[in-house]
C-alpha positions as CSV (number, residue, x, y, z in Angstrom):
1,M,-10.9,-13.2,-15.5
2,Y,-10.3,-10.6,-12.2
3,K,-13.1,-10.2,-9.8
4,H,-11.3,-8.5,-7.0
5,V,-8.0,-6.4,-7.6
6,F,-6.2,-5.7,-4.1
7,I,-3.6,-2.6,-4.3
8,A,-1.9,-1.4,-1.2
9,I,-0.6,2.1,-1.5
10,D,1.9,5.1,-0.2
11,E,2.2,8.6,-1.7
12,S,4.9,7.8,-4.0
13,R,4.6,8.1,-7.7
14,T,5.4,5.1,-8.1
15,S,2.1,3.7,-6.1
16,Q,0.5,6.2,-8.5
17,K,1.8,4.7,-11.5
18,A,0.6,1.2,-10.1
19,L,-2.6,2.4,-9.0
20,D,-3.4,3.6,-12.4
21,E,-2.9,-0.2,-14.0
22,A,-4.7,-1.5,-10.7
23,I,-7.9,0.6,-11.9
24,G,-7.4,-0.4,-15.4
25,V,-7.4,-3.6,-14.9
26,A,-10.1,-3.5,-12.4
27,K,-12.4,-1.8,-15.2
28,V,-11.2,-4.0,-17.9
29,H,-12.5,-6.8,-15.7
30,G,-15.5,-5.2,-14.2
31,A,-13.6,-6.1,-10.9
32,L,-14.0,-4.8,-7.3
33,L,-10.8,-2.7,-6.7
34,E,-9.6,-2.8,-3.2
35,I,-7.5,-0.3,-1.8
36,A,-5.6,-0.1,1.3
37,H,-3.0,1.9,3.0
38,A,-0.1,0.9,6.1
39,I,0.3,2.8,8.8
40,D,3.0,1.4,11.4
41,E,1.4,2.7,14.9
42,H,4.2,1.0,16.7
43,L,6.3,4.4,15.5
44,V,4.4,6.0,17.7
45,H,5.3,4.0,20.6
46,V,8.9,3.9,19.4
47,F,8.8,7.9,19.4
48,H,7.1,8.3,23.0
49,S,9.2,5.6,24.2
50,G,12.4,7.7,22.7
51,G,11.5,10.7,24.6
52,V,9.3,12.2,22.8
53,T,6.3,13.8,25.0
54,T,2.2,12.1,24.8
55,S,1.3,14.9,23.0
56,N,3.8,15.0,20.4
57,A,3.0,11.4,20.4
58,N,-0.4,11.8,20.0
59,Q,-0.2,14.3,17.2
60,L,2.3,11.8,15.3
61,K,-0.5,9.3,15.1
62,D,-3.3,11.8,14.1
63,A,-0.4,12.9,11.3
64,L,-0.4,9.1,10.3
65,E,-4.1,8.5,10.4
66,S,-5.1,11.9,8.8
67,G,-1.7,11.2,5.8
68,G,-3.4,8.0,5.1
69,K,-6.8,9.1,5.0
70,G,-6.1,11.7,2.4
71,V,-3.9,8.7,0.3
72,L,-6.9,6.2,0.4
73,N,-9.6,9.2,-0.3
74,R,-7.8,10.1,-3.7
75,A,-7.4,7.2,-4.6
76,L,-11.2,6.0,-4.2
77,E,-11.7,9.5,-5.7
78,Q,-10.0,8.6,-8.7
79,A,-11.1,5.1,-9.0
80,Q,-14.8,5.9,-8.6
81,A,-14.4,9.0,-11.5
82,A,-13.0,5.6,-13.8
83,G,-16.0,3.9,-12.8
84,V,-14.6,1.4,-11.1
85,N,-16.3,-0.5,-8.0
86,A,-13.7,0.6,-5.4
87,R,-13.3,0.5,-1.0
88,I,-10.6,1.7,0.5
89,H,-9.2,0.7,4.4
90,M,-6.6,1.2,6.5
91,L,-3.8,-1.3,7.6
92,R,-2.6,-0.8,11.1
93,G,0.6,-2.2,11.7
94,H,2.5,-2.5,15.6
95,G,5.8,-3.4,14.4
96,E,5.5,-6.0,11.7
97,H,6.6,-5.6,8.2
98,T,4.3,-3.4,6.0
99,D,4.6,-7.0,3.2
100,D,3.1,-8.8,5.9
101,L,0.8,-6.8,7.0
102,I,0.0,-6.4,3.2
103,A,-0.2,-9.9,2.7
104,E,-2.2,-10.6,5.6
105,A,-4.9,-7.9,4.2
106,V,-4.5,-10.0,1.0
107,K,-5.5,-13.4,1.8
108,S,-8.5,-12.6,4.0
109,S,-10.1,-10.4,1.3
110,G,-10.5,-13.0,-1.3
111,A,-8.6,-10.9,-4.1
112,D,-7.6,-13.0,-6.7
113,L,-5.1,-10.3,-8.3
114,L,-2.8,-7.7,-6.2
115,V,-0.8,-5.3,-8.1
116,V,2.1,-3.7,-6.5
117,G,4.3,-0.5,-7.1
118,S,8.5,-1.5,-7.3
119,H,10.7,1.4,-6.9
120,G,13.3,-0.4,-8.8
121,R,16.2,0.2,-5.4
122,R,19.1,-2.0,-6.8
123,G,22.7,-2.9,-5.2
124,V,23.2,-1.7,-1.1
125,R,19.8,0.7,-0.8
126,R,17.6,-3.1,-2.1
127,L,20.0,-4.9,0.4
128,L,19.4,-2.4,3.1
129,L,15.3,-1.7,2.5
130,G,14.5,-4.9,1.0
131,S,11.5,-5.5,-1.9
132,V,7.9,-5.0,-0.7
133,A,6.7,-6.4,-3.7
134,E,9.7,-9.3,-3.9
135,N,8.4,-10.7,-0.5
136,L,4.8,-10.4,-1.8
137,V,5.0,-12.2,-4.3
138,R,6.5,-15.3,-2.2
139,K,3.7,-15.1,0.2
140,V,0.6,-14.7,-1.2
141,G,-1.2,-17.4,-3.6
142,I,-2.4,-15.3,-5.8
143,S,-1.3,-13.5,-9.4
144,V,0.8,-10.2,-8.5
145,L,1.3,-7.7,-11.3
146,I,4.1,-5.5,-10.4
147,V,4.3,-2.3,-11.9
148,R,8.0,-0.7,-12.0
149,G,8.7,2.8,-11.4
150,Q,11.8,4.5,-12.8
151,N,15.1,4.3,-10.8
152,G,15.4,7.3,-8.7
153,E,11.6,8.2,-9.5
154,D,10.6,8.7,-5.8
155,K,13.2,11.0,-4.5
């Protein structure tokens, strides 16, 4: 029986599919659902050093924060509407790989199940982009539920 389910989401359809599954699992088990969204604040510094003005860099940081808060708040509302005890938080990175940010958050959360969406990339796209879900399976010491999206679903 799961007591604490962790999911990291973005705005993709695959992520929404994974969130639906995580909400269902948490509801069945009466588990806490922890919903996270990762943003890479290092991108702001990269753009700033590449010639983007300070005001534009601040706008980019604000847009990342605002977008992330929107994603999290919608997910929280969905979980609460389903009767699930849920909490949200933003994961802020400074150039780390997304899977490292998520793995560290999972470890410190005390979760006993991680739910992740997999975009189903194949071939060269998978080689170039890697698979966050695949990397997480190796990095966390808890059960992982991988929710598959359809090929091309998030285009």
